[in-house]
Steps between C-alpha positions, in 0.01 A plus 500: 500500500785738587666423166170575321467834678858586410440415134176703503675801650773477238239481223322803639829692519584412140147594385507835680848568360386433145197724550720779632734463202208520258369809675847654486528430126159653435582807705828542309321460166235753600770748606675451167175561310432819695855630443469423129161670463591810699671683204182461294288625788736795546475577128121519538536730801728740312292489182181584690640804677673826408864597478464669840377172645806322367732744677301495823668382820391272649378355169142403431442126517149492353390576141370847426200621296688624189569176312244553223596866466868409463420232244292749303789747499729224371264439209489875428880540512620212282359272232462216747288263293708550182824421680323216684400347165858523374630337817245219484593425136872496579461293818259241356669448163850514651410247769346262244812517282729443798303197616507347152861562400652442844317172559580385145872577541504347849340182372774467238780573748363259761400197290698510173866474408639719222841646408640768733210455742703569814681790337179667387341456843810643664490802270134544589587514870781747429255741334281478812787627713530834319283791618218586263608867497814408303289403199284813489702692241573211256144376539361845424724532194377162375138591556551833318656317205188284476282809518323382811585793732183635647291190427388225734706247303810658653372396844379153406748343257832556688358329809335206319750266670732539793780305668331473837186343359696244298717411802196472728299284261801278420559427868133418544486282186794290610326403823133485399501350150581127502692366201263202489211727395706638212606153392138386501409797284779427255375141471161643404669704229497842670756752385668783690213751492234240574697376801545858614133591462326184623749353748724775634267802527239333729776409743655848479186678626626585855829634366320690221263654755790634703689620192187664366438692823866602522516612137167684504595699811840585353350624170225689682746683728770561238593865485853560362465328161152646417628843601795467259332345199144637506571833328127553423332656808168350388627143531671500837438225753337545837815539708633775273165677510483476880846655526350820355294535819812557704581862418836602643413827672128446565457133576154389614589172663141404566443522124811289438387237751153488344655435160723231647198335663306502172798341321551226757143371508533303169823344632322374810227344286757329275697376801192353669395319181850370420584406858179298526593289198860475619405372846229270359744331262763465774242337730393261224858401438555441871192278518626292206838458666 
């Protein structure tokens, strides 16, 4: 009987310890979520107030009543919807091209042997190590020679493939795409593109979801290259247009924050949609394992 009581006490101690650990993990996750969401909340607070409210000490911690007024002034100051349309076209088309070309190149690097394969992949990684600012001048000269300066093609075509995406997709393909599936497809007479489309792409979905979110956000927030190459003021992207709100000697920071809030809302929607598919596919893969 004493031994049974001892065993029962030990079981209760282990159970209470596991419950405490679960509670601690949940508290830590909740704290992380609150810390991550606070910048967005603070953006709403600044966008809904005035410039005087932003400089107030102690600062206001609750949203003000001027959000709609500030958004209306943004629409009156810049061509918000025109620049938003340009940004949507660049981000959507550019992301689609990156997903296609990067996954196609990664599939070839991961599952096929061809001459100079290691050398070409090494050169690809070397290009990733150089800062993008070093290529601004030669890239602009090339775009000008093609006659694309000032058009959306100048923002889409140069970024149709990138070294990071190919590297990311190659690493994922090596671990998630069994050679047995490809061999079975070859026995059925499938060629390279059929294997890529029907066998590889369905297994690449989690990696493609992450790469799509990463690429879309990068294209949406890009400022330097659109500022350099978009010589037509009527075809600027959203970030360049929003920069016009920040006048050097008479900056209305509430107006700037309202514009930033309006520009970040589509990103939140895209992230929520993409993250849902990303997590769902990861969970499905874990269940299969």
